[in-house]
Wavefront OBJ file of the C-alpha trace (Angstrom):
o trace
v 13.699 19.787 -7.057
v 15.553 22.345 -4.923
v 17.776 20.459 -2.480
v 19.053 21.908 0.784
v 22.223 20.672 2.414
v 24.391 21.312 5.458
v 27.957 20.691 6.605
v 28.296 17.697 8.901
v 31.912 17.193 10.060
v 33.924 16.938 6.827
v 31.076 15.756 4.560
v 28.316 17.802 3.002
v 25.127 15.770 3.264
v 21.702 16.349 1.787
v 18.806 15.176 3.946
v 15.337 13.995 2.910
v 12.156 12.703 4.457
v 10.294 9.894 2.724
v 6.703 11.057 2.147
v 5.408 7.949 0.384
v 6.145 4.299 1.032
v 8.253 2.687 -1.730
v 5.702 -0.086 -2.210
v 8.355 -2.823 -2.168
v 8.012 -5.196 0.755
v 11.737 -5.984 0.588
v 12.682 -2.408 1.539
v 10.753 -2.304 4.815
v 10.813 1.504 4.960
v 7.869 3.565 6.137
v 6.835 7.031 5.055
v 8.389 9.477 7.513
v 11.846 7.897 7.518
v 14.861 10.257 7.291
v 17.430 9.554 4.559
v 20.572 11.254 3.292
v 23.137 11.293 0.491
v 26.523 12.968 0.170
v 26.313 16.098 -1.928
v 29.327 15.121 -4.034
v 27.642 11.852 -4.920
v 24.397 13.579 -5.792
v 26.183 16.093 -8.031
v 28.039 13.280 -9.741
v 24.776 11.473 -10.570
v 23.158 14.707 -11.673
v 26.019 15.411 -14.083
v 25.316 12.076 -15.790
v 21.569 12.560 -16.125
v 19.410 15.567 -16.957
v 16.606 14.406 -14.700
v 17.029 12.028 -11.788
v 14.255 9.492 -11.300
v 15.846 7.633 -8.352
v 18.474 8.418 -5.737
v 20.760 5.991 -3.848
v 20.111 7.256 -0.318
v 21.086 5.864 3.072
v 18.263 5.537 5.587
v 18.808 6.228 9.286
v 19.733 3.018 11.092
v 21.247 1.543 7.941
v 24.644 1.679 6.275
v 23.866 0.684 2.704
v 22.184 2.326 -0.283
v 18.503 2.059 -1.104
v 17.287 3.378 -4.433
v 14.166 5.523 -3.834
v 12.118 7.554 -6.284
v 12.902 11.264 -6.224
v 9.216 12.207 -6.148
v 8.838 10.152 -2.940
v 11.459 12.294 -1.192
v 11.191 15.812 0.194
v 14.355 17.774 1.045
v 14.891 19.031 4.599
v 17.705 21.015 6.154
v 20.082 19.387 8.616
v 18.418 21.267 11.489
v 14.971 20.106 10.372
v 16.248 16.541 10.026
v 17.675 16.689 13.597
v 14.353 17.932 14.983
v 12.366 15.281 13.122
v 14.778 12.483 14.031
v 13.996 13.108 17.711
v 10.520 11.680 17.021
v 10.770 7.925 17.366
v 7.860 6.862 15.138
v 7.910 7.280 11.331
v 4.201 8.106 11.079
v 4.508 10.715 13.811
v 7.554 12.160 12.088
v 5.648 12.514 8.794
v 2.707 14.102 10.561
v 4.885 16.773 12.161
v 6.832 17.367 8.941
v 3.541 18.186 7.240
v 2.751 20.590 10.109
v 5.113 23.149 8.629
v 4.193 25.911 11.086
v 5.161 23.775 14.094
v 8.474 22.804 12.523
v 9.258 26.413 11.615
v 8.423 27.523 15.160
v 10.719 24.860 16.600
v 13.601 26.096 14.458
v 13.272 29.467 16.190
v 13.244 28.156 19.775
v 16.417 29.118 21.635
v 17.690 29.073 25.202
v 15.726 31.189 27.729
v 12.540 31.068 25.657
v 9.384 30.684 27.820
v 7.479 27.587 26.700
v 4.884 25.056 27.697
v 5.832 21.385 27.550
v 3.561 18.335 27.467
v 4.065 15.617 30.070
v 1.562 12.766 30.518
v -1.158 14.740 28.746
v -0.683 17.903 30.839
v 0.960 21.146 29.726
v 3.534 22.570 32.131
v 5.233 25.978 32.103
v 8.990 26.246 31.770
v 11.993 27.890 30.134
v 14.264 26.325 27.522
v 17.711 25.754 29.056
v 19.225 23.348 26.522
v 18.832 22.670 22.793
v 20.765 19.797 21.267
v 21.540 16.086 21.204
v 21.085 13.740 24.134
v 23.628 11.234 22.808
v 26.376 11.295 20.208
v 25.731 9.893 16.701
v 26.421 6.250 16.001
v 29.004 5.238 13.445
v 26.351 4.743 10.789
v 24.087 7.754 11.516
v 25.247 11.359 11.116
v 22.359 12.727 13.244
v 20.529 11.450 16.317
v 17.875 14.058 17.036
v 17.559 17.490 18.639
v 15.792 17.674 22.006
v 14.802 20.592 24.228
v 15.874 20.632 27.865
v 13.287 22.607 29.846
v 13.417 23.865 33.422
v 9.925 23.915 34.914
v 8.712 27.172 36.442
v 6.209 28.433 38.999
v 3.647 25.973 40.310
v 4.906 23.309 37.910
v 8.272 22.997 39.648
v 8.857 19.491 40.975
v 6.590 17.841 38.388
v 9.388 16.774 36.051
v 11.368 13.511 35.823
v 14.889 14.975 35.607
v 17.433 17.349 37.140
v 18.930 18.271 33.751
v 21.025 15.116 33.613
v 20.785 12.467 30.896
v 22.720 9.180 31.158
v 24.877 10.606 33.952
v 25.789 13.662 31.860
v 24.565 17.088 33.022
v 23.206 18.994 30.032
v 21.792 21.888 32.061
v 21.642 22.513 35.820
v 18.318 22.589 37.669
v 16.769 21.314 40.897
v 15.614 17.737 41.288
v 12.395 16.877 39.376
v 12.366 20.307 37.701
v 13.741 19.257 34.314
v 12.232 17.674 31.192
v 13.791 16.590 27.898
v 11.273 16.638 25.036
v 11.125 16.701 21.206
v 9.681 19.759 19.491
v 6.281 18.074 19.056
v 5.704 18.416 22.804
v 6.959 21.998 23.128
v 5.070 25.224 22.374
v 6.408 28.761 22.778
v 4.433 30.672 25.401
v 4.699 33.777 23.219
v 4.343 33.686 19.465
v 7.570 34.598 17.726
v 7.365 36.367 14.362
v 9.667 35.287 11.586
v 11.835 38.004 10.066
v 11.527 36.767 6.499
v 8.197 35.836 4.953
v 7.953 32.607 3.027
v 6.200 34.583 0.271
v 9.398 36.400 -0.813
v 10.439 35.937 -4.426
v 13.972 37.398 -4.198
v 17.177 35.966 -2.672
v 17.473 36.081 1.090
v 21.063 37.268 0.680
v 19.732 40.475 -0.777
v 17.959 41.219 2.486
v 21.110 40.622 4.473
v 23.191 42.989 2.364
v 20.650 45.821 2.311
v 19.417 46.529 5.847
v 17.011 49.405 6.243
v 18.094 52.522 8.097
v 15.592 51.701 10.829
v 17.277 48.337 11.428
v 20.734 49.849 11.541
v 20.143 52.887 13.752
v 16.843 52.517 15.598
v 16.742 51.266 19.193
v 13.195 49.830 19.298
v 12.592 49.907 23.068
v 13.705 52.021 26.008
v 12.831 52.267 29.706
v 9.307 53.617 30.240
v 7.876 52.464 26.905
v 4.447 50.880 26.877
v 4.462 47.410 25.281
v 2.093 44.629 24.223
v 2.787 40.912 24.562
v 0.885 37.628 24.380
v 0.343 35.017 27.057
v -1.664 31.975 26.043
v -4.402 33.598 23.929
v -4.562 36.870 25.903
v -3.220 40.238 24.802
v -1.454 41.865 27.772
v 0.211 45.230 28.364
v 2.888 46.696 30.578
v 5.780 49.128 30.924
v 9.451 48.486 30.204
v 11.438 48.613 33.453
v 14.831 47.647 32.068
v 16.687 45.940 29.195
v 19.521 43.480 29.723
v 21.811 41.362 27.584
v 22.192 37.663 28.401
v 23.883 34.986 26.303
v 23.856 37.265 23.288
v 20.105 37.992 23.536
v 18.190 41.089 24.607
v 15.707 40.502 27.424
v 12.946 42.959 28.378
v 11.945 43.332 32.043
v 8.285 44.383 32.136
v 5.988 45.574 34.900
v 2.615 44.282 33.742
v -0.744 45.973 34.246
v -1.501 43.083 36.614
v 1.275 44.348 38.958
v 3.506 41.434 38.029
v 7.145 41.478 36.961
v 8.011 39.364 33.941
v 11.080 38.936 31.736
v 10.625 38.240 28.035
v 12.856 38.003 24.948
v 12.797 41.167 22.843
v 11.284 39.368 19.876
v 8.186 38.439 21.921
v 7.249 42.089 22.566
v 5.459 44.668 20.397
v 6.132 48.317 21.081
v 3.093 50.415 21.968
v -0.292 49.764 23.508
v -2.392 48.411 20.703
v -5.740 50.124 20.635
v -7.615 49.210 23.812
v -9.792 52.315 24.267
v -13.544 52.078 24.253
v -15.202 52.652 20.868
v -17.555 55.397 19.870
v -20.380 55.039 17.344
v -19.239 55.664 13.776
v -20.207 55.035 10.179
v -17.444 53.021 8.624
v -18.052 53.992 5.019
v -17.682 57.702 5.835
v -14.405 57.092 7.620
v -12.616 55.477 4.676
v -10.552 57.964 2.691
v -7.932 58.046 -0.007
v -4.421 57.495 1.251
v -2.939 59.732 -1.426
v -4.586 62.746 0.225
v -2.868 62.300 3.582
v 0.327 60.270 3.086
v 3.322 62.159 1.683
v 4.618 59.063 -0.160
v 1.338 58.379 -1.924
v 0.678 54.975 -0.340
v -2.856 53.622 -0.573
v -5.039 50.584 -0.098
v -3.203 47.458 -1.352
v 0.207 49.140 -0.978
v 3.007 46.917 0.347
v 4.312 48.620 3.488
v 6.731 48.308 6.387
v 6.156 49.258 10.035
v 8.412 49.157 13.080
v 7.692 46.464 15.658
v 9.713 45.765 18.784
v 11.754 43.131 16.961
v 12.434 45.426 14.018
v 10.559 45.922 10.745
v 7.309 44.094 10.008
v 5.746 43.769 6.561
v 2.181 43.701 5.292
v -0.429 45.111 2.917
v -2.773 48.026 3.623
v -6.352 46.715 3.451
v -8.238 49.684 4.969
v -7.691 53.402 5.709
v -9.822 55.611 7.921
v -10.560 56.718 11.477
v -11.098 54.410 14.429
v -13.578 54.936 17.274
v -11.933 56.689 20.207
v -8.730 57.394 18.254
v -7.458 60.667 16.845
v -5.950 60.822 13.398
v -5.978 58.460 10.444
v -5.198 54.781 10.830
v -4.316 51.980 8.438
v -5.547 48.412 8.762
v -2.726 46.050 7.807
v -2.859 42.410 6.806
v 0.526 41.136 7.969
v 2.537 38.647 5.967
v 2.697 35.015 7.023
v 5.130 34.727 9.909
v 4.191 37.986 11.643
v 1.740 38.013 14.531
v -0.972 40.670 14.739
v -3.816 41.134 17.211
v -6.952 41.175 15.054
v -8.853 39.574 12.205
v -9.739 42.967 10.753
v -12.152 43.951 13.541
v -11.746 46.560 16.252
v -14.105 46.464 19.249
v -16.796 44.533 17.343
v -16.525 46.786 14.251
v -15.259 45.025 11.112
v -13.097 47.183 8.862
v -11.482 44.510 6.639
v -11.104 40.730 6.526
v -8.042 38.608 7.220
v -7.102 35.501 9.182
v -7.200 35.639 13.003
v -4.199 37.444 14.550
v -2.922 38.535 11.152
v -4.399 42.053 11.263
v -2.939 45.166 12.871
v -4.152 48.774 13.143
v -1.400 51.437 13.102
v -1.111 55.191 12.578
v -1.167 55.918 8.871
v 1.971 58.043 8.952
v 3.911 55.221 10.639
v 3.649 53.206 7.401
v 6.459 53.460 4.888
v 7.124 51.695 1.571
v 8.456 48.146 1.854
v 12.234 48.707 1.953
v 12.968 45.193 0.718
v 11.965 46.269 -2.779
v 14.167 49.343 -2.948
v 16.997 47.205 -4.302
v 14.812 44.648 -6.044
v 14.154 44.713 -9.750
v 10.947 46.078 -11.188
v 10.057 42.611 -12.382
v 10.163 41.235 -8.824
v 7.946 44.033 -7.569
v 5.473 43.558 -10.400
v 5.363 39.812 -9.794
v 4.679 40.251 -6.085
v 2.069 42.952 -6.707
v 0.377 40.740 -9.303
v -0.021 37.954 -6.745
v -1.403 40.181 -3.970
v -3.291 43.150 -5.401
v -7.047 42.756 -5.959
v -7.941 43.397 -9.582
v -4.542 42.160 -10.828
v -4.355 39.452 -13.463
v -3.987 35.864 -12.261
v -0.781 33.945 -12.840
v -0.581 31.657 -15.859
v -1.992 28.110 -15.725
v 0.469 25.264 -15.232
v 1.887 24.244 -18.607
v 1.866 20.586 -19.608
v 5.659 20.284 -19.412
v 5.575 21.648 -15.836
v 2.813 19.380 -14.496
v 5.129 16.647 -13.232
v 7.361 19.121 -11.389
v 4.591 21.329 -10.012
v 1.655 19.025 -9.338
v 2.502 15.344 -9.087
v 2.730 13.948 -5.549
v 1.203 13.984 -2.072
v 0.216 17.285 -0.474
v -0.378 18.648 -3.971
v -3.458 20.275 -5.448
v -6.115 21.571 -3.053
v -6.374 20.203 0.485
v -9.848 18.959 1.401
v -11.578 19.771 4.675
v -15.108 18.992 5.956
v -17.108 18.012 2.854
v -15.230 20.367 0.526
v -14.418 17.809 -2.195
v -17.050 19.235 -4.603
v -15.417 22.687 -4.391
v -11.845 21.364 -4.414
v -12.430 19.298 -7.555
v -14.300 22.049 -9.378
v -11.669 24.721 -8.669
v -8.768 22.393 -9.502
v -10.442 21.422 -12.780
v -11.135 24.993 -13.857
v -7.935 26.747 -12.836
v -4.951 24.374 -12.552
v -4.163 23.945 -16.256
v -6.813 26.069 -18.005
v -7.503 29.798 -18.197
v -10.904 29.586 -19.879
v -12.722 31.148 -16.884
v -9.955 33.444 -15.644
v -12.182 36.427 -16.361
v -14.005 35.832 -13.058
v -10.726 36.538 -11.253
v -10.297 40.125 -12.422
v -13.617 41.471 -13.732
v -15.266 44.203 -11.699
v -17.740 43.057 -9.077
v -19.901 44.441 -6.290
v -17.969 45.762 -3.243
v -19.616 43.193 -0.971
v -18.272 40.378 -3.168
v -14.742 41.783 -3.612
v -13.331 39.718 -0.673
v -14.572 36.525 -2.364
v -12.794 37.448 -5.574
v -9.643 38.350 -3.643
v -9.643 35.019 -1.799
v -10.222 33.104 -5.013
v -7.356 34.869 -6.798
v -4.739 35.443 -4.079
v -5.320 32.488 -1.751
v -6.407 29.753 -4.160
v -5.687 30.209 -7.881
v -2.298 31.939 -7.689
v -0.875 29.567 -5.020
v -2.187 26.578 -6.983
v -0.469 27.761 -10.158
v 2.747 29.019 -8.571
v 3.284 26.428 -5.816
v 1.061 23.500 -6.812
v -0.667 23.410 -3.421
v -3.521 25.203 -1.617
v -4.078 24.712 2.099
v -7.537 23.649 3.235
v -7.892 26.781 5.384
v -8.090 28.939 2.258
v -10.980 26.890 0.875
v -12.687 27.158 4.282
v -12.124 30.924 4.177
v -13.934 31.072 0.826
v -16.779 28.940 2.182
v -17.070 31.180 5.255
v -17.271 34.266 3.060
v -20.015 32.713 0.942
v -21.912 31.788 4.087
v -21.452 35.158 5.826
v -22.800 36.994 2.782
v -25.982 34.961 2.977
v -25.627 32.841 -0.161
v -26.215 29.667 1.845
v -26.122 29.015 5.595
v -24.551 25.545 5.253
v -21.561 26.291 3.025
v -19.043 25.524 5.788
v -20.524 22.189 6.824
v -22.486 20.411 4.087
v -21.577 19.000 0.700
v -22.980 20.743 -2.374
v -23.190 19.887 -6.049
v -20.426 21.335 -8.248
v -22.947 22.981 -10.589
v -24.591 24.720 -7.619
v -21.249 26.193 -6.572
v -20.198 27.117 -10.124
v -23.501 28.792 -10.921
v -23.303 30.769 -7.675
v -19.780 31.958 -8.494
v -20.384 32.766 -12.156
v -23.937 34.134 -12.018
v -24.766 35.538 -8.597
v -21.334 36.805 -7.499
v -19.366 37.750 -10.604
v -22.347 38.271 -12.939
v -20.473 36.546 -15.734
v -22.239 36.452 -19.086
v -23.905 33.049 -19.516
v -21.529 30.524 -21.050
v -24.262 28.864 -23.055
v -26.882 30.350 -25.375
v -29.439 27.760 -26.486
v -31.813 28.313 -29.371
v -35.228 26.647 -29.198
v -38.117 27.569 -31.485
v -36.545 30.882 -32.401
v -36.017 31.902 -28.779
v -32.623 32.059 -27.072
v -32.186 30.756 -23.521
v -29.161 31.451 -21.323
v -27.419 28.909 -19.103
v -24.102 28.195 -17.376
v -24.253 24.371 -17.410
v -26.146 21.923 -19.577
v -27.784 18.826 -18.112
v -28.016 16.015 -20.666
v -31.472 14.408 -20.815
v -32.401 11.511 -23.097
v -35.734 10.174 -24.309
v -36.663 6.527 -23.911
v -35.853 5.703 -27.551
v -32.174 6.610 -27.555
v -30.912 2.996 -28.121
v -27.437 3.921 -26.817
v -25.458 1.282 -24.906
v -21.843 2.480 -24.747
v -22.139 6.140 -25.759
v -19.521 8.805 -26.262
v -20.100 12.298 -24.902
v -20.624 13.372 -28.549
v -23.490 10.854 -28.887
v -25.100 11.975 -25.638
v -25.018 15.660 -26.510
v -26.414 15.127 -30.008
v -29.245 12.889 -28.764
v -30.118 15.338 -25.986
v -30.237 18.294 -28.397
v -32.275 16.273 -30.884
v -34.879 15.119 -28.371
v -35.240 18.633 -26.879
v -35.227 20.465 -30.221
v -32.242 22.611 -29.220
v -29.432 24.313 -31.088
v -26.487 26.439 -30.028
v -27.020 30.103 -30.822
v -23.240 30.659 -30.755
v -19.990 28.823 -30.105
v -19.430 28.695 -26.312
v -16.023 29.537 -24.855
v -16.624 26.925 -22.140
v -19.160 24.102 -22.210
v -19.987 22.383 -18.912
v -21.964 19.173 -19.431
v -23.665 17.149 -16.706
v -24.010 13.482 -17.491
v -27.404 11.732 -17.390
v -27.827 10.386 -13.851
v -30.584 10.149 -11.286
v -29.050 11.534 -8.129
v -25.543 10.559 -7.081
v -26.113 6.800 -7.074
v -28.064 5.743 -10.168
v -26.163 5.946 -13.461
v -27.961 5.602 -16.792
v -24.863 4.054 -18.411
v -22.271 1.754 -16.879
v -19.572 3.398 -18.994
v -19.315 6.643 -20.954
v -16.500 7.125 -23.471
v -14.880 10.573 -23.188
v -14.878 12.536 -26.430
v -11.533 14.339 -26.492
v -12.991 16.700 -29.094
v -16.605 17.722 -29.316
v -17.714 18.581 -32.856
v -20.483 21.142 -32.455
v -20.693 22.285 -36.084
v -24.045 20.567 -36.675
v -25.390 21.806 -33.325
v -25.170 25.499 -34.311
v -28.371 27.258 -35.312
v -26.481 29.431 -37.804
v -23.328 28.975 -39.807
v -22.146 27.053 -42.856
v -22.206 23.256 -42.584
v -21.025 20.364 -44.753
v -23.288 17.913 -46.487
v -22.926 14.542 -44.727
v -22.702 12.773 -48.114
v -20.633 14.880 -50.492
v -19.004 17.411 -48.168
v -20.249 20.449 -50.083
v -22.102 23.387 -48.529
v -25.322 22.150 -46.900
v -28.650 23.917 -47.304
v -31.128 21.559 -45.621
v -31.421 19.564 -42.398
v -33.661 16.571 -41.749
v -34.408 15.710 -38.138
v -36.266 12.584 -39.298
v -32.976 11.200 -40.646
v -31.255 11.578 -37.266
v -31.408 7.854 -36.425
v -31.229 6.546 -40.008
v -28.423 3.943 -39.922
v -27.787 4.280 -43.655
v -25.759 7.455 -43.091
v -24.366 6.934 -39.591
v -25.507 5.404 -36.325
v -26.395 8.801 -34.881
v -25.942 12.497 -35.449
v -27.636 15.414 -37.192
v -28.051 14.984 -40.985
v -27.549 18.008 -43.230
v -27.492 17.869 -47.027
v -26.765 19.951 -50.062
v -29.755 20.439 -52.351
v -28.736 17.659 -54.745
v -28.105 15.039 -52.067
v -31.279 16.006 -50.167
v -33.367 15.515 -53.272
v -31.836 12.116 -53.924
v -32.072 10.948 -50.305
v -35.681 11.935 -49.875
v -36.805 10.410 -53.169
v -36.452 7.005 -51.502
v -39.860 5.489 -50.650
v -38.929 5.082 -46.970
v -38.132 8.822 -46.654
v -40.958 10.368 -48.628
v -42.649 11.350 -45.365
v -39.601 13.257 -44.092
v -39.745 17.031 -43.898
v -36.319 18.651 -44.442
v -35.995 22.234 -43.238
v -33.732 24.961 -44.634
v -30.532 25.883 -42.806
v -29.760 29.470 -41.913
v -26.565 30.815 -43.470
v -24.799 33.997 -42.357
v -25.861 37.037 -44.330
v -23.624 37.538 -47.365
v -22.159 34.039 -47.273
v -21.251 33.049 -50.881
v -23.449 30.389 -52.482
v -22.700 28.467 -55.702
v -24.232 29.718 -58.946
v -23.840 28.854 -62.593
v -21.258 31.629 -62.850
v -19.463 30.932 -59.594
v -17.943 27.653 -58.376
v -19.031 26.272 -54.997
v -17.173 27.745 -51.991
v -14.639 25.561 -50.159
v -15.899 23.221 -47.464
v -16.605 25.224 -44.282
v -14.374 24.518 -41.267
v -15.620 22.401 -38.381
v -16.215 23.980 -34.965
v -14.680 21.840 -32.227
v -14.280 22.099 -28.472
v -11.509 20.286 -26.603
v -11.871 18.379 -23.354
v -9.817 19.761 -20.460
v -11.349 18.252 -17.297
v -13.801 15.660 -15.971
v -15.392 15.624 -12.507
v -16.321 12.184 -11.195
v -18.317 11.025 -8.185
v -18.410 7.760 -6.304
v -20.236 7.308 -2.987
v -20.666 11.092 -2.552
v -16.964 11.862 -3.025
v -15.854 14.058 -5.928
v -12.514 13.724 -7.720
v -11.296 15.086 -11.037
v -9.269 14.194 -14.118
v -7.333 16.833 -16.051
v -6.286 16.541 -19.711
v -3.249 18.805 -19.607
v -1.524 18.218 -22.953
v -1.924 16.982 -26.530
v -0.634 13.440 -26.005
v -2.958 10.549 -25.253
v -1.079 9.932 -21.981
v -1.311 13.541 -20.737
v -3.790 12.850 -17.927
v -3.623 13.512 -14.176
v -5.981 12.440 -11.386
v -6.724 14.658 -8.364
v -8.241 13.682 -5.019
v -8.373 16.357 -2.304
v -8.833 13.704 0.409
v -6.687 10.858 -0.926
v -5.332 10.039 2.518
v -5.512 11.257 6.098
v -3.152 11.609 9.034
v -4.663 11.403 12.482
v -8.314 11.128 13.381
v -10.378 13.930 14.922
v -7.423 16.301 15.167
v -5.785 15.108 11.942
v -5.817 16.504 8.430
v -6.483 15.348 4.881
v -3.669 14.717 2.416
v -4.491 15.737 -1.169
v -2.749 13.936 -3.998
v -2.216 14.396 -7.724
v -1.026 11.423 -9.730
v -0.265 10.849 -13.386
v -2.636 8.377 -15.041
v -1.303 7.651 -18.543
v -3.256 4.378 -18.530
v -6.349 6.382 -19.501
v -4.893 6.832 -22.989
v -4.652 3.073 -23.472
v -8.417 2.673 -23.059
v -9.307 5.697 -25.216
v -7.752 4.088 -28.302
v -9.739 0.867 -27.856
v -12.669 0.086 -30.113
v -16.145 0.256 -28.525
v -16.324 -3.540 -28.596
v -13.020 -3.879 -26.736
v -14.009 -1.238 -24.222
v -17.388 -2.865 -23.620
v -15.619 -6.071 -22.628
v -13.487 -4.356 -19.990
v -14.459 -5.333 -16.434
v -14.394 -2.091 -14.394
v -12.669 -3.577 -11.347
v -9.897 -4.966 -13.587
v -9.163 -1.699 -15.388
v -5.678 -0.364 -14.675
v -4.964 2.467 -12.267
v -7.779 4.972 -11.857
v -9.161 4.603 -15.410
v -12.300 2.903 -14.104
v -13.319 6.089 -12.293
v -13.128 8.167 -15.475
v -15.165 5.785 -17.611
v -17.669 4.638 -14.980
v -18.119 7.572 -12.546
v -18.157 10.648 -14.799
v -20.414 13.387 -13.461
v -19.430 16.520 -15.347
v -17.375 17.135 -18.505
v -15.645 20.479 -19.117
v -14.832 21.591 -22.681
v -13.230 24.771 -23.970
v -12.845 26.568 -27.270
v -9.201 27.492 -27.740
v -10.150 30.338 -30.099
v -13.348 31.808 -28.628
v -12.000 31.843 -25.051
v -9.322 34.314 -26.141
v -11.972 36.957 -26.732
v -14.271 36.434 -23.717
l 1 2 3 4 5 6 7 8 9 10 11 12 13 14 15 16 17 18 19 20 21 22 23 24 25 26 27 28 29 30 31 32 33 34 35 36 37 38 39 40 41 42 43 44 45 46 47 48 49 50 51 52 53 54 55 56 57 58 59 60 61 62 63 64 65 66 67 68 69 70 71 72 73 74 75 76 77 78 79 80 81 82 83 84 85 86 87 88 89 90 91 92 93 94 95 96 97 98 99 100 101 102 103 104 105 106 107 108 109 110 111 112 113 114 115 116 117 118 119 120 121 122 123 124 125 126 127 128 129 130 131 132 133 134 135 136 137 138 139 140 141 142 143 144 145 146 147 148 149 150 151 152 153 154 155 156 157 158 159 160 161 162 163 164 165 166 167 168 169 170 171 172 173 174 175 176 177 178 179 180 181 182 183 184 185 186 187 188 189 190 191 192 193 194 195 196 197 198 199 200 201 202 203 204 205 206 207 208 209 210 211 212 213 214 215 216 217 218 219 220 221 222 223 224 225 226 227 228 229 230 231 232 233 234 235 236 237 238 239 240 241 242 243 244 245 246 247 248 249 250 251 252 253 254 255 256 257 258 259 260 261 262 263 264 265 266 267 268 269 270 271 272 273 274 275 276 277 278 279 280 281 282 283 284 285 286 287 288 289 290 291 292 293 294 295 296 297 298 299 300 301 302 303 304 305 306 307 308 309 310 311 312 313 314 315 316 317 318 319 320 321 322 323 324 325 326 327 328 329 330 331 332 333 334 335 336 337 338 339 340 341 342 343 344 345 346 347 348 349 350 351 352 353 354 355 356 357 358 359 360 361 362 363 364 365 366 367 368 369 370 371 372 373 374 375 376 377 378 379 380 381 382 383 384 385 386 387 388 389 390 391 392 393 394 395 396 397 398 399 400 401 402 403 404 405 406 407 408 409 410 411 412 413 414 415 416 417 418 419 420 421 422 423 424 425 426 427 428 429 430 431 432 433 434 435 436 437 438 439 440 441 442 443 444 445 446 447 448 449 450 451 452 453 454 455 456 457 458 459 460 461 462 463 464 465 466 467 468 469 470 471 472 473 474 475 476 477 478 479 480 481 482 483 484 485 486 487 488 489 490 491 492 493 494 495 496 497 498 499 500 501 502 503 504 505 506 507 508 509 510 511 512 513 514 515 516 517 518 519 520 521 522 523 524 525 526 527 528 529 530 531 532 533 534 535 536 537 538 539 540 541 542 543 544 545 546 547 548 549 550 551 552 553 554 555 556 557 558 559 560 561 562 563 564 565 566 567 568 569 570 571 572 573 574 575 576 577 578 579 580 581 582 583 584 585 586 587 588 589 590 591 592 593 594 595 596 597 598 599 600 601 602 603 604 605 606 607 608 609 610 611 612 613 614 615 616 617 618 619 620 621 622 623 624 625 626 627 628 629 630 631 632 633 634 635 636 637 638 639 640 641 642 643 644 645 646 647 648 649 650 651 652 653 654 655 656 657 658 659 660 661 662 663 664 665 666 667 668 669 670 671 672 673 674 675 676 677 678 679 680 681 682 683 684 685 686 687 688 689 690 691 692 693 694 695 696 697 698 699 700 701 702 703 704 705 706 707 708 709 710 711 712 713 714 715 716 717 718 719 720 721 722 723 724 725 726 727 728 729 730 731 732 733 734 735 736 737 738 739 740 741 742 743 744 745 746 747 748 749 750 751 752 753 754 755 756 757 758 759 760 761 762 763 764 765 766 767 768 769 770 771 772 773 774 775 776 777
C-alpha cells in the first residue's frame, strides 16, 4: 500500500479513511471515519514485519490506539483528510471520498474562485474568500476540517446567514447576510478547472517539475485583444480579453463577453481562442480523413500522444481523428484529452461525428498546433512504450493479474468492475475472462471491422487494462461499451435491460470480433462450430450430486457428440430451466476436466489395463462394473474379454480413430507408452441467484486460491447513489472441495461458510482453459 503523509506541527502523520466497518461491536467505528498514525511509528512496525496486517491507528475524537486491518484503510493526504473531516457524518464522508472527482476539484479551489454554494436546497452564486479551519484543533485531534468561506454575489446577495464572522472571529469581510461557510460537498466551481497533471501518468511528478517545456517557460498565453472561450454552467461562452491583472499571487482575466457583459475570471478557467463556432457545410467525412505523416513535419498521426497550448499552459491528449472540418480552412486534429482536462465536445462538431470520446473530453485544433508530448522527452523508452501500450488501439493488452498479486491488486471494496443499471451479467463475464486469465486476449488485438474498432478500443483501454493495472473499472466505462453496442444496432436495449452472459459473449466473439469458434463438435462424421456448450441430460442420467466432469460426459453420451479438437477455452452452461429452476441442488466443481475420452481422434488408454485403446463401447457407459459413469475404451484383449460376458454379448463396440502414422504394437515391436491425458483447468465460474450474476475466480494452484466478485455488493445513496463493487478472498471453498460426495451431500446450503454456498448451489456457467493450446490461438 502506498501511504501519503504530511507535516503537522512537529510530527509527521499519515492519515487514512476507514472504508469498511471493523465488524467488532466493541470498536463502535463506522466506515468513513478518519484515522491517523505517526509516520515514525508506522516505519518502526514496518521494519519488524514484511507485510502489515493491522495498524494501531488513532481515530478522530479519540486518544487511544485501535488496531484496524490494513485492507480496511485507504490512505489520504492531510489536505484530503481536512476536507473530509469537515463533513460531520461518517457515511457522508465515505460517499464523498468515493466521489474522487469532487474531492480532487475541491483540492484546487482557492480564494477568488467563482463558485455556486448550496443553502437549504438552493444553489447560490458567490466567490471563495476564505479556505481553512473554523476552529483550532482540540488537544486530541490534529485536524478539525477545512471549510470554504463564500461571499454571495449578484441577485443572491443578502441570502446568506453570515457576515464572514464565525464565533466572534472575522475570517473574511463581507456585508451582513452575504457570507456562507460550507464544506466542499456543498461547493461547486462555476468554471471547470483542468488539472495540470493527469492521473494516468506513470513517471514521477518530480520529473515534470524539473523539466518544464519551452512553452511553459517563455510563452505568455494571453494578451489584450485575444479572443477566449470559457464555461458558465453548461454553456460555452466567448469574449475578448480587456486586461490582465495580478491579485494575491494569481492572474485574473478581465473579459468583455459577447453578451456585452464584463466578467473577471481566473486565468486557469479560460481557453485561448474561439473554439469552432462557424456554421457547417456539407461534407463527406471519409474523404476528409488523411494521413498525418503527409502534412505534419514531425510525423505525428492518429493515436499519437500530443501537447497543445491552452490558456493555462500545455494540455495533453491523443489524436483520434485528422481531416478537414466544415466551414474551416486547413487540416484539423480531433483530440481526446486526458482525464483532468476539459474540452468542448464528445467527438462531434455541429452534428457531425468524427470520433468518439466522453462528453467534454474532445477538442478540435489546427493540426500544426499539435506537438509531441514534451513530458516524454526526458522519460525512458520503457515508460513511453508502457503508456503507448495502454492507449494505442491494436496494442497488446497488459498481463493478467498474477496469483501472488491478487490480494494487493483486487481484494477489497471498490475493486473489480463497478455495476450500473442491470450490468451484472457483463461485469461478471468480463471480470471472469480477463482479470486473471489471458485465454481470450486475442479479441483485444485482432483486426476487426472499422465500425467495431471503437468497441475493441473501449474493451482494451477502458476496461481490461485498467482492471489489470489498477484493479478497478468505473461503471461509466461499462456503460460506454453498452452504448456502443446499442448505437451500432446489435440490440436496442443494451443500456437498460439485463442479458444472459452467453448472449453477450457470443456477440463479442462471433459478431464483432469474428473469432474462430472455440468449440468444434463432431456428430455423425460432421463437425459443428460453437462458442458455448449447453449441457443437456436425458431422463435416465441417475445423477444426484454430479461433478462437472459427470455432467459433460453424460451430455456428450446422450447427444452422441465428440470433440473434434482440444479447445483452448471451454465455456459450459449448467443444466437449468431459466434462471430459477435448477436441475441439481448442488454441483461439484471439477478443478480439472479430463477430455481425453471425449476426443473423436487421438490415442486413448484402455480403462482396464492402461494400454493403447482400439475400441469404444457406448453400451458400457453406465456399466457400474468399471466405474459409475464415463466413456469406456478398451484394448483389443480387454474388449474381447469384457464382451464375452453373457450380459454384454449384445454390445456393439466400435473402432477408435488413431492419428495417421501412430505406432501400434506388433510381434516385432513392443506396445507404445501410455498416451498422455488431455486436461482443461477451471479458471472461473459465473453464478446466478434471483437474477443477479456474480463470479468466482480460481487464480492459483492452491486449494484456497479462490476469490469472489460482486459488481453490486453494496450501494451508497438511493436514486443519485452508486454501486460499490467488491472482491473478497474465499479460501473456504477449498475446504468443501476436498470433502467426499457423502460429506458434501450432507451440507446444508444456508450453513455453508462464507460464499461457498453460491458456488456449489448457484453455478450457471463454468469456464475452462487449456494452458498449452491457448498459447497458440
